[in-house]
N, C-alpha and C positions, 0 to 999 in steps of 0.2 A: 748845387748838390742838394738832393733831398736828404732828409735824416736817414731814410732807409738806404739810399744810395751810398751815403758816406759810411754807414756801419758795415755795409757789405765789403768795403775795402779794408777793414781792419784785419791785419795779418794775425793768423792764429797758430802758425807753426813755421819754422825755418830749419832747413836741413841741407848740409853739404853732401855731395856724393862721395864715394870712397877715395876718389883721386883729388877731390876739391875743385875739379874743373867745372862742375855744375853746381848750382845752388838752387834749391826749390823752396818756394814759399806757398803756403795755403792760406786762404782767407775766409772770412765769415760768409762770403757769397758763394762758397763752394768751388772757387777757381784755384787752379794751380798755375803759378808762374815760374818758369825755369829760366835762370840766368846762366850764360856761358861765359867763361873767361876768354877774353881775346888773346890770340897768340901774340907774343912779344915780337915786334919788328926791330930790325937792326937800327933804323933811324929814330925809333921812338922808345929808346930804352927807359926813359924816365917814366912813361906811363906803363909801368909793369902790369901787364894783364888786367885790364878793367873788365868788369862784368856787365854784359849787355843782355837784353831780353832775347831768349833763344826760342821759347815756345810758351804759349798760354792756352789753357784748355779748361773747360768746365768739367770738373771731376764728379761733383755730386749735385743733385737737384733737391729742392725741398719736397718732402713727401708728407703723406698724412696716414697715420695709423688708425684705420676706421674702427678696429676692435676696441682700442683704448681711447679713442677720440683725442689723439695727441698729434701735434705737428712735430715732424722730425726735421730739425734744422739741416740745411745743406753745409753748414760750417765745417771746414776741414780741421779735425782735432790733431791729427798726426800724419807725417809723411816719413817713410823710411825707404831709402834706396837699397836695391839689391846690388851685390858686387857685379861688375861688368864682365860678361862672358863673351860677348861678340860686339859687332858694331853698334847694336841697339842698346838703349838704356832701359832699365825697368825700375818702377817704384811702386810702393804700396801707399795708398792714401785712404784715410778713414774719417768718416763723420761719426755721429753718435751710434749708429746702428750697423753700417755697412762698410766693408773694406773692399777696395778695388785694386787690381794689379794693372798698371798701365805700361804700355810699351811706347817708348819715344824713339822714333827712327827717322833717318834722313833719306830723301829721294832727290837725286840730282840728274837722273836720266829718265827718259820715257821711251816707250816702244812706239815706232811709227811704221806704217806700211802694212796695215792689216789686210787680210784677204776678204773678210766678210763685211768690213765696215769702211765707210769713207773716213777721211781725215777728221771731219767734224763729228764723227760718232754715229752717223746714220747708217742703218743696215743697207747693204747693196743688194740689188736684185740678183738672186742666185744664178739665174740663167745667163746673166751678162758676164759672169766671172769666167774668163777663158784662160787666164794665166795664174800661175802660183807665185806669190811673192813671199820673200823671206823678210819678216819684220826686222828692223834694225833699231838699236838703242841710240837715241839722240840726246845730247846734253840739254838740260833745262835749268831754270832757276831753282836754287836749293829750296826744298820744301821740308819742313819738320812736321811729322805727323805723330799725334798721340792717339793711340787706340786702346780701348779697354780689352784686356785679354782674359781676365777672370773677375768674377764678382762673388765675394764671400759674404753671404747675408744670412739673416734669420738665426743667428747664434747668440745674440746678446739681448737679454731682457732690459738691462740697464745701459747707461751711456758708456761707450768705449772711451777709456782715458789713455790707453797705451797700445802701441803695436811694436814688436821687436823681432827682427830677423835673426834666426839662430845661426850659429857658426857652421852648421852643416850646409847652409844655404839651400836647404830643401824644406825646412819647416819654419814657422814663425808663430809667435804667441800674440794674443790680443786679450786685453784685460778691461773689465768694467768694474763697477763699484763692489760687486760681490763674487765675481767669477773670473777665472783665467782659462782661456781655451788655447789649445795647440792645433795648428792647421798644417796641412801639407800644401805647398804652393801649387801643386797640380790638381788638388781635389777641393772642389768648392761646396759639395753638398753635405759634407760632414766635418766636424771638428771634434777633438777630444777635450773634455772638461778636465783640467788638471788641478784646479783649485776651486773650491766652492766654500765660501764662508757664510753662506746664507743660513741663519738660524731657522729651526722649525717654526718658531713663533717670531714674526718680524718685530714684535714689541721688545724682544730681547736683543735686538741689534745694537751692538756697542761700538763697532768700528767698520770702516769701509776700506777697500783697496784704493790707493791713490795713484800708484804708478807701478810698472813692472818692466823688467828688462832681462834679456838673455845674457849669459856670460859670453865675453868676446871670444873665448877659445874652447871652452868645455861645453859641448852641445847638450849635456845632460843637466846643466845647472842654470838656475835663474833666480832673481830676487824680486820680491814685491814689498812695497811700503804701505803703511796704513795711516789712517787719520789719527791714530793714537801715538804717532811718533816712533813706531817700531818698524824694523825691517826683518823679513824672513828670507833666508836662503834655502832653496829647495833643490833636491836631487831627484831627477826623474828615474834614476836607476833603482832607487829605493822602493818605489811603489808607483803604480799607474796614477793614483790620486794623491797629489802632493799636499794634502791637508795637514800632514805632520811635517813640519819643517826640519831641516838638518841643523840650521843655525839660526839663532834669534838675537838680533842686535838691538840693544836699547840702552840709552844713557839714563841712569837714575836721576830723578828730578831733585833739584836743589830746593829743600823745603823753604828756605828763606826768601826765594823769589816767587813763591807760589801766589797766584792771583786768580781772579775770576776768568781771566783770558788764557790761563796756562794751557788748558786742553786745546783750545782753538789754535794757538800759535805753535803748538808742538806738532801739529799735523804736518806730515811730509808731503810736499807738492811735487818733488821730482827725485828720482834716484838714477845714477849713471855709473856704470863700471868704468874704471880707468882702462886705457888701451892695453895696458899690461895684464889686466885681469887680477892684479894683486889687491887693488883698493876699490872702494866705491864711495861715491859722494852723494850726500842727501841735502836737500834744501828744505828748511822749514821757514816760518814767516820772518824770523829775525836773523837767521844764521845759515851758514853752509858748514857741513861737517864731513870730514874725510875719515872713512873707516878702513881698518886693515881687516881683510876677510878672516884672518886668524885670531882676531880679538873681538869678542862679542860684547864685552861689558861697557866699553866706552869708545868714543872716536879717538883717533890719534891726532887729529887736528880739528880745531873749531875756529871759524872766521865769522866775526860779527859783520853783517851786511849793512844794517842801519839801526844800530843800538839806540840812536837818538829817538826812535819812534816808540820806545817802550813807554814813555810818559804820555804818548798820544793814542794808546790802544783804545781808549773809550770812544774817541771820535772816529777812529778807523773802524770800530765795530758798528757805529751808527751809520756810517756811509758804506758799509759792506766791504770796504777795502781789505779788512782783516781776512777775508776769504779768498783773496787773490792768489792764484797759483803761479808762483815764479819757478822758472826752470833754471838749470845750471849746466855748464859744459866744461870739459877738459880741453886743454890744448893738445897738439899732436904728441908731445913727449911727456905728458902727464905732470909737467913741472909747474903749470899755472892753471887756475880755474877762473871762470867768469860767471856772473849772475846779475840779474837786473834789480832795479829799485824804482822809486818814484821820481817825479820831476824829470823824466827821461834820463836819469842817471843809470849807469851800469858800473859794476865793481869788478876789479881784477885783483887776484891774490897770487903772489909768487910764493910757491911752497918752499923754495930753497932759502930765500932771503927773508921770508915772512913779511915782505913789504906789500902794501896794497895801495890801490889808486882808485879814485872815483872819477869817471869821465861822463860827459854829457853828449847825448845824441840829439842835436837840434839843427834846424836849417840855418840858424844865425851863425853857428860856430863851425859849420862843416863845409866850408868852401873847399874845392879840390886842392889837394896838396897842402892844406893848412894843418898846423899842428894842433892837436887837442890839448887844452889846458886842464890840469887836474882841478877838480872842484872840491871845496870843503864846506861842510855844514856846521854852523855854530848853534849851540844848544842853549846858550844863556849868556848873561854878562855882556861884555862889549863885543860888537861884531867887527872883525877886521875887514879891510877893504874888499878883498876878493871872496869873502865868505858869504854864504847864503843862509838866511835864518831858517830854522826848522819850521817856523810858523808860516813862511811864505812858500813852502814846497807845494807843488801842484800834484795832488793825488789822482787827478784824472789822466795825467801823463805817466804811463808806467811801462817799463820794459820787462815783459814776461818771457819773451822768446829770444834766445841768442844762439849763435852757432859759431864754432871755431874750425877753420880750415884744418884738415887732418895732417898736413905736412908743414904749413907755413904760418907765419903770424899775420893771418888775414882773418878778420872776424865780421860776422853779420849780426846786426842788431835790429830788431823790429820794434819801432816806436809807433804804436797805434796803426796808422795806415801808411807809414813811411818805412822803407828799408834802408838802413845805412850800412855801408861796407867800408871798414877802416883797415889800413894795412900799415905795417911797420915802415918807418921812414928808411929809405936806402941812402947810405952816405954817398 
């Protein structure tokens, strides 16, 4: 593997579709790989629906912006599935500048017996055609085709960090550092700018947009988070330009824990509505917070992801890890949440029992049907047998992207260039 070849395989987004039957990943090389869950068979009940590769296609290519002398990476930043309306599947994929709508469809029949062509595709001499044939559909090997249906381009000056399909299934939003645009899925040549936080003088810039998401049930509402650790809920019914938010969520800072790194680690890297639409979850560098949409002054739940790193912020700043953007996700019933950490660890929090667990995604401990053992990190003093010391954590191995099946306890975890799929053990 060349260095470039290896880095192209780094997974940059993971997303289940609405039924959970398909799972899409995007990578730094601009590829989208879709996995499909195998149907359970009567004689193989134990291997409950494994995921196998269904389709692979190149979604984005590297480009060059000649006006700005900038290379535009092909890396896929986000994938979002559209709800299934017919036999085909549709998804949106975005790199830094361009969003594409892809159609993924199956073909298992082909037409044979053309009048004007031979079976090998050559045109027949028109004067030799004396009879009229009716083409017939013949079975063929299953082919999965991915075709681009729409390309939404030229609307973002800065890098796209989020796309989110609205609950009307007709519109979606895309966000970059300073602006949020609203698109209609049928219209590619224009979008509506609904948030613009760009100051008249760029030297006065104090914050950037880090993530944005549409409300799961109310097509007029959306939230966006900022690098200052704040979240704004906006209502598109109030005004066409949503620069004035309806609600503003912020937790006051504890003065006793203030440090040089406070501002950096309070930046929100991900925001996700719960399926119910009652709550939203935000991820900052050290914690995950759950907010009630009816309470703006503080979160209702706070979970420490890796509090033991607070003493290591200096070295994490020096190796740039402090700027890593971890994502977070809900399970299908909103009762548990998951987010990633370093050393290929990922964390799960049960909201009802307040219990949490640290698990590791690695080749060594993920043999098929093996149970994952909880991991513990020790911060000082004597290390117990199963614990791992905070000084021996590998900060190059990080889990930034995770996804949870919408209905079952099946999770997908991206660890650099490996995708791990874990499921609940069946008794």
